[in-house]
C-alpha positions as CSV (number, residue, x, y, z in Angstrom):
1,M,-62.9,22.6,16.5
2,T,-65.2,21.2,13.4
3,V,-64.2,17.6,13.1
4,S,-62.7,15.0,15.2
5,I,-61.2,11.8,13.6
6,S,-61.6,8.9,15.6
7,C,-59.3,6.2,14.9
8,I,-59.2,2.9,16.9
9,T,-56.0,0.7,16.2
10,Y,-54.6,-2.7,17.3
11,N,-51.7,-4.6,15.4
12,H,-52.1,-2.4,12.4
13,A,-48.5,-1.8,11.6
14,P,-48.7,-2.7,7.8
15,Y,-51.8,-0.4,7.4
16,I,-51.6,2.6,9.7
17,R,-49.3,5.0,7.6
18,Q,-51.8,4.4,4.4
19,C,-54.7,5.1,7.3
20,L,-52.8,8.7,8.5
21,D,-51.9,9.6,5.3
22,G,-55.5,9.3,4.2
23,F,-56.4,11.9,7.3
24,L,-53.7,14.3,6.4
25,M,-54.1,14.8,2.6
26,Q,-57.7,16.0,3.4
27,Q,-58.4,19.4,1.7
28,C,-61.0,21.3,3.7
29,N,-61.6,24.7,4.8
30,F,-61.8,24.1,8.6
31,D,-59.8,22.6,11.4
32,F,-59.5,18.8,12.6
33,E,-58.0,16.9,15.1
34,I,-56.8,13.0,15.0
35,L,-58.0,11.0,18.0
36,I,-56.3,7.4,18.0
37,H,-56.6,5.0,20.6
38,D,-54.0,2.1,20.4
39,D,-55.1,-1.1,22.4
40,A,-51.4,-2.0,23.5
41,S,-50.2,-3.1,19.9
42,T,-47.2,-5.3,20.1
43,D,-46.3,-5.1,16.1
44,G,-44.6,-1.7,16.2
45,T,-48.2,0.2,15.6
46,Q,-47.3,2.7,18.5
47,D,-44.0,3.5,17.0
48,I,-45.5,4.4,13.8
49,I,-48.0,6.5,15.7
50,R,-45.3,8.2,17.7
51,E,-43.7,9.3,14.4
52,Y,-46.8,10.7,13.1
53,Q,-47.5,12.5,16.4
54,Q,-43.9,14.0,16.4
55,K,-44.6,15.5,13.0
56,Y,-48.0,16.7,13.6
57,P,-48.2,17.2,17.3
58,L,-51.3,19.7,17.4
59,I,-53.5,17.5,15.1
60,I,-52.3,13.8,16.2
61,K,-53.5,13.0,19.8
62,P,-53.0,9.4,20.6
63,I,-53.7,7.4,23.7
64,L,-51.3,4.4,23.7
65,Q,-52.3,1.6,26.1
66,T,-49.9,-0.7,27.6
67,E,-52.4,-3.2,28.5
68,N,-55.0,-4.5,26.0
69,Q,-58.6,-3.2,27.0
70,Y,-60.5,-5.6,24.9
71,S,-58.8,-8.8,26.5
72,K,-60.0,-7.1,29.8
73,G,-63.4,-7.1,29.0
74,V,-63.6,-3.3,27.7
75,R,-66.1,-3.0,24.9
76,G,-67.1,0.2,22.8
77,I,-63.4,1.8,22.8
78,N,-64.6,4.8,20.6
79,F,-67.3,5.5,23.0
80,K,-64.8,5.1,26.3
81,F,-61.6,6.6,25.1
82,N,-62.2,8.6,21.9
83,F,-65.6,10.1,22.1
84,P,-65.3,11.9,25.4
85,R,-62.2,13.9,24.5
86,A,-63.5,14.9,21.0
87,K,-63.4,18.7,20.7
88,G,-65.4,18.5,17.2
89,Q,-68.8,19.6,16.5
90,L,-68.7,16.4,14.0
91,I,-67.0,13.3,14.5
92,A,-65.7,11.0,11.5
93,L,-64.9,7.4,12.1
94,C,-62.1,5.1,10.4
95,E,-60.4,2.3,11.9
96,G,-56.4,1.9,11.7
97,D,-56.7,-0.8,8.9
98,D,-58.6,0.9,6.3
99,Y,-58.0,4.3,4.7
100,W,-59.7,7.4,2.7
101,T,-59.2,7.8,-0.7
102,D,-61.2,11.0,-1.7
103,P,-59.1,14.3,-0.6
104,L,-62.5,16.1,-0.3
105,K,-64.1,13.3,1.6
106,L,-64.6,15.5,4.9
107,Q,-65.3,18.8,3.2
108,K,-68.2,17.3,1.3
109,Q,-69.6,15.6,4.3
110,V,-69.2,18.7,6.6
111,D,-70.7,21.0,3.8
112,F,-73.7,18.7,3.7
113,L,-74.5,18.4,7.4
114,K,-74.0,22.2,7.8
115,E,-76.6,22.8,4.9
116,N,-78.9,20.0,6.4
117,P,-79.0,20.7,10.2
118,D,-82.0,17.9,10.4
119,Y,-79.7,15.2,9.4
120,T,-77.7,13.7,12.3
121,L,-75.1,11.6,10.0
122,V,-73.6,11.0,6.4
123,A,-72.0,7.9,5.0
124,G,-71.3,6.7,1.7
125,G,-69.6,4.0,-0.8
126,F,-66.1,2.5,-0.6
127,K,-64.0,-0.3,-2.0
128,S,-63.5,-3.7,-0.3
129,K,-60.2,-5.0,-0.8
130,D,-58.6,-8.4,0.1
131,V,-55.2,-7.7,1.2
132,T,-53.9,-11.2,0.2
133,T,-55.1,-11.4,-3.1
134,G,-55.4,-7.6,-4.2
135,K,-58.9,-8.0,-5.3
136,E,-60.9,-5.0,-4.9
137,I,-64.9,-5.0,-5.1
138,I,-66.7,-1.8,-5.2
139,D,-69.6,-1.4,-2.8
140,L,-71.8,1.8,-4.0
141,K,-75.5,1.3,-2.7
142,D,-78.1,2.2,-5.5
143,G,-81.0,3.4,-3.9
144,S,-83.2,3.2,-6.9
145,L,-86.4,1.9,-5.0
146,F,-86.4,4.8,-2.6
147,P,-88.6,7.9,-3.8
148,D,-85.9,10.3,-2.6
149,N,-83.1,8.8,-4.5
150,S,-81.0,11.0,-7.0
151,E,-77.8,10.9,-8.7
152,K,-75.9,12.0,-5.7
153,G,-77.5,10.0,-2.9
154,F,-80.6,9.3,-0.9
155,D,-81.8,9.2,2.6
156,I,-81.0,6.7,5.4
157,T,-83.9,6.0,7.6
158,L,-84.2,3.7,10.7
159,D,-86.0,1.0,8.6
160,R,-83.5,1.4,5.7
161,F,-80.7,1.1,8.0
162,F,-81.7,-2.3,9.4
163,S,-82.7,-3.6,5.8
164,E,-79.1,-3.0,4.5
165,W,-75.7,-1.8,6.1
166,Y,-75.4,2.0,4.4
167,T,-73.0,3.5,7.1
168,K,-69.6,1.5,6.8
169,T,-67.7,2.9,9.5
170,L,-64.8,4.4,7.6
171,T,-67.3,6.6,5.6
172,L,-69.2,7.9,8.5
173,V,-69.3,11.5,9.8
174,F,-71.9,12.3,12.4
175,R,-73.0,15.4,14.9
176,K,-71.5,14.7,18.4
177,D,-74.5,16.5,20.0
178,A,-77.3,14.0,18.0
179,V,-76.3,11.1,20.4
180,D,-76.1,10.8,24.2
181,L,-72.6,9.2,25.1
182,N,-73.8,8.2,28.6
183,V,-76.6,6.1,26.4
184,L,-74.0,4.2,24.4
185,K,-71.9,3.6,27.4
186,K,-74.3,1.5,29.0
187,Y,-74.6,-1.1,26.4
188,E,-72.5,-4.5,27.0
189,F,-71.9,-5.4,23.5
190,A,-71.6,-1.8,22.2
191,R,-70.7,-1.6,18.3
192,D,-71.1,0.9,15.9
193,V,-75.2,-0.7,15.1
194,H,-75.6,1.2,18.7
195,L,-74.2,4.3,17.6
196,N,-76.2,4.5,14.1
197,Y,-79.2,3.3,16.2
198,H,-79.3,6.1,18.1
199,L,-78.2,8.7,15.4
200,L,-81.2,7.8,13.1
201,K,-83.7,7.9,16.4
202,N,-82.6,11.3,16.6
203,G,-82.9,12.2,12.8
204,R,-82.1,11.2,9.3
205,G,-79.2,9.8,7.6
206,Y,-77.7,10.5,4.1
207,Y,-75.7,8.3,1.8
208,M,-73.6,9.8,-0.9
209,K,-72.9,8.0,-4.0
210,S,-69.2,8.4,-4.0
211,I,-66.4,6.2,-3.3
212,L,-65.0,7.7,0.0
213,G,-62.2,4.9,1.1
214,V,-61.1,1.5,1.2
215,Y,-62.2,-1.2,3.7
216,Q,-59.4,-3.8,4.2
217,K,-60.2,-7.6,4.8
218,H,-57.3,-9.4,6.3
219,E,-56.6,-12.0,9.1
220,G,-56.3,-9.3,11.8
221,G,-59.3,-7.7,11.2
222,I,-62.3,-7.6,13.8
223,F,-65.0,-9.0,11.5
224,S,-63.3,-9.9,8.1
225,P,-62.4,-13.5,8.8
226,L,-65.0,-14.5,11.3
227,E,-66.8,-17.9,10.5
228,K,-70.4,-17.6,9.4
229,K,-71.4,-18.9,13.2
230,S,-69.4,-16.1,14.8
231,L,-71.2,-13.5,12.5
232,K,-74.6,-15.2,13.3
233,L,-73.9,-14.9,17.0
234,T,-72.4,-11.6,17.1
235,H,-75.9,-10.2,15.1
236,Y,-78.0,-12.1,18.1
237,K,-75.9,-10.4,20.8
238,V,-76.1,-6.9,19.1
239,F,-79.8,-7.0,18.9
240,Q,-80.2,-8.9,22.4
241,D,-78.2,-5.4,23.6
242,L,-80.3,-3.1,21.6
243,Y,-83.5,-4.9,22.9
244,K,-82.7,-4.8,26.4
245,Y,-82.7,-1.0,26.4
246,N,-85.0,-0.4,23.6
247,K,-88.2,-2.5,24.2
248,T,-90.1,-1.5,21.1
249,S,-92.0,-4.2,19.0
250,D,-89.8,-3.4,15.9
251,M,-86.7,-4.5,17.9
252,K,-88.2,-7.4,19.6
253,S,-89.2,-8.7,16.0
254,R,-85.4,-7.9,15.0
255,L,-84.0,-9.7,18.2
256,F,-86.4,-12.8,17.0
257,Y,-85.0,-13.0,13.6
258,S,-81.6,-12.7,14.9
259,M,-82.1,-15.7,17.2
260,I,-83.7,-17.6,14.5
261,G,-80.5,-16.8,12.5
262,C,-78.5,-19.0,15.0
263,S,-80.4,-22.1,13.9
264,G,-77.8,-25.0,13.1
265,Y,-74.9,-23.1,15.0
266,D,-76.5,-22.7,18.3
267,N,-79.9,-24.2,19.0
268,K,-80.4,-23.3,22.3
269,I,-80.8,-19.5,21.0
270,M,-82.9,-20.6,18.5
271,L,-85.3,-22.3,20.8
272,N,-85.4,-19.2,23.1
273,A,-86.8,-17.1,20.3
274,F,-90.2,-18.8,21.3
275,K,-90.4,-16.1,23.9
276,Y,-90.1,-13.3,21.3
277,I,-93.1,-14.7,19.0
278,S,-95.1,-11.4,18.4
279,N,-97.6,-12.9,15.4
280,I,-98.7,-15.9,13.4
281,T,-95.9,-15.2,10.6
282,Q,-93.0,-15.3,13.3
283,F,-94.9,-18.7,14.9
284,K,-94.8,-20.1,11.5
285,V,-91.0,-19.2,11.0
286,Y,-90.1,-20.8,14.5
287,V,-92.0,-24.1,13.7
288,F,-90.3,-24.2,10.4
289,Y,-86.7,-24.1,11.7
290,L,-87.8,-26.3,14.8
291,K,-88.8,-29.2,12.4
292,K,-85.7,-28.3,10.2
293,Q,-83.6,-29.1,13.1
294,Y,-85.2,-31.7,14.8
295,L,-87.4,-33.6,12.8
C-alpha cells in the first residue's frame, strides 16, 4: 500500500460527502486506503460514511465510535486510532469538513517524496472558505525570502515551520516511518504541531506552490470560531506539552513567548513566564508586559 488517507470526523454531515469525493477522485498510479474515525457523530455523519463504505468496501475503512472519545479526555485521535492501522508507506491527512480540489494532489506529492528520499513531508496551498458567507481566500505562501525558493516551491525547515504555518493539515502527506508513533502518543495535548515538529526534526519538508484543497470555516470546526483567548491558551498548552519532552533552548524560548502571549487573557500564565527567561531581551519583554498589566 502506498498511501493511507487519515480522516477524522465529528458531526460533519453537511461536508463529509464532498470530503470523500475529493479522496475518491484522485487520479494516481498507486493504491490507497481511506481510514476514517468518527467520534460518535449525532447528525447522520455515520450513515453517510456507511453508505460510502458499502460502495467502496476495499478502500473505505471506518471506525464508528458509539461514545465520544474527545469528551472522555482522549486527545490525538489520529495517533491513537488511525495511524496504528495505516498500511501505507505514506499518510495523507484531511479532516471530514475539508476537501481536496486537485485530482492530482496525491500523485504530485507521492512523486515528490519518491524522488526526494531525504524529505519527510510535503504540503502546499489551499483556499480558506467561510461557509456562512461563501467568501474564499487563497492561502499560498510566497517563500521569496528563502534562497531555495523556486516557482514550484521551497523547503520547510524546523525554524521556518515555527515562523509560519506551512503545513496545513488538509494538504499534508508524510512518511510513516519518519516519526515514532509511541513518541506522539505520550503527549497530553497532542496536535498536528507535534507531528510536524517530529517530522521536521528527522528531515526536511517541502511546500508546493499549488492549491490543493479547501479549508472550511464553520461553527462546528475545532479551531475556526475559537476566540482569541482560546487560541492563545491553546498555543501555550501546545508549547508546554512540547517542552516537557523536548527541553531545548529553542523550545524553552517558544514556550516563554507563548506564555507572554497570554497576557490580558490569563495573567497567571504570563507571570509564570518568569521561570523560562533565558536572556536579557526576554527579561525586557517580561517587564514590559508586567508593567502593561499592573501599572
